[in-house]
N, C-alpha and C positions, 0 to 999 in steps of 0.2 A: 581346310577346315580348322586347323589350329589357329590360323590367322583370324578367323571370325570369332573364335572363342576368346582370344586375347583382346580383340576389340570390345567384345561384350563385357569382359571383366574390367577393362579400362573405363568403359562408360558407366558401369555400376559404381566403381570407385569414385569417379568424377561426380556423379549425382549424390553419392553419400557425403562427399566432402562439401558439397554446396548446401546441404541441409545442416541446421544447427541443432545438435542433439541436446544442448543445454537449454534450448528454448522450451520451457514447460508448457503443457496444455493447461490452461486456466479454467477449464470447465468445472472442475470440482470446487475450486475456490469461489468462482462466480456463483454457482448454484448454492453453495453453503452460505455465503454472505447474504444472499437474497432471502433466505429463510429465517435469518436471525432477527431478534428484536434490536432496538437501537443500542442498548447498553452492551449486549454481547457483540454486536457489529463493531462498536468502538473499540472494545477490548481486542478483538481479532485484528482490526486495522492497526492498533498499537503494536501487536506482536509482529505483524508483517513489516513494520518499519525496520526490523532487524533481520527477518528471515526471507522476506520477498520484497527487496528494495525497489523493484521495478513497478510495483503496484502503488499508485499515487492515491492518497486519501486526504481529504480536508473536510472541516466542519465549519459551518456558519451558525448563526443563531437559529436558523430554521431547519437545516438538514445536513446529513452526512453524505458525502459523495465519494465514491471509490471508482477509480478508473484503472482498468487493466491494460497491459501492453498491447492487446489486440483491439483496443479502443471501445470495448464494452464498458458500460457504466452501470453502477447501482446507486440509486439515490434513496435514502431512508429519511423520512421526516422526523424531526424531534417533536415530542409531545409539547403542546402549548404551555403546559404547567411545569415544564422542566427546562433546565439549561445545562450547558456543558461549560465547565470552567477548566481552562488549561493553565497550568502553572509552569512557566519556563523562566526561572529567575535570571536576572541580569545584574551586573555590577556597573558596567560602563555604558551600556547602550540598551535601549528598549524601543518598542514600537507599539502602536495600537494594533490590536489583532482581532478584527472582526471575522477574518477567515484564518483558521488555525490548521496548519498542515501537519496532521498526525504522522505522515510518512517522512517528515524531514525536520521539523522544529525541535530544538533541544535546549536553547538558552545557553548562557555562559557557564552555568554552574553544574555541568554534567557530573553525575556520580557524587554529588555533595549532599550532606545531610543538613537540613534546616527545619525550623519550626514554622508552622503556618497557623495564623489565628484568623478565624472568620467571625465577624460581628454583624449583627443585624442593625 
């Protein structure tokens, strides 16, 4: 009988070791972002760049797309009369950026202060 109990304890330990306790359940994040407007969703995606690096987000001239590690996606359209402007300053290299990855893009001047002027 002790032999069966030891096998049971071993199997429970083995199954526990195979599961990843650090793998969060993304249901709350998924449900939350689906309910937000575009500006709030962009702000949350920017926050996730640092707190939930495994969530991938990018924005195009037409929509924000957020992909969760479990392959669920949320796509939120940008209003036709608004645009998203990403500022990621560079000194030695730049690129055209019709798809901006909120979850990873930072430019070369991270944590630097600079002035921006927008003219019509």
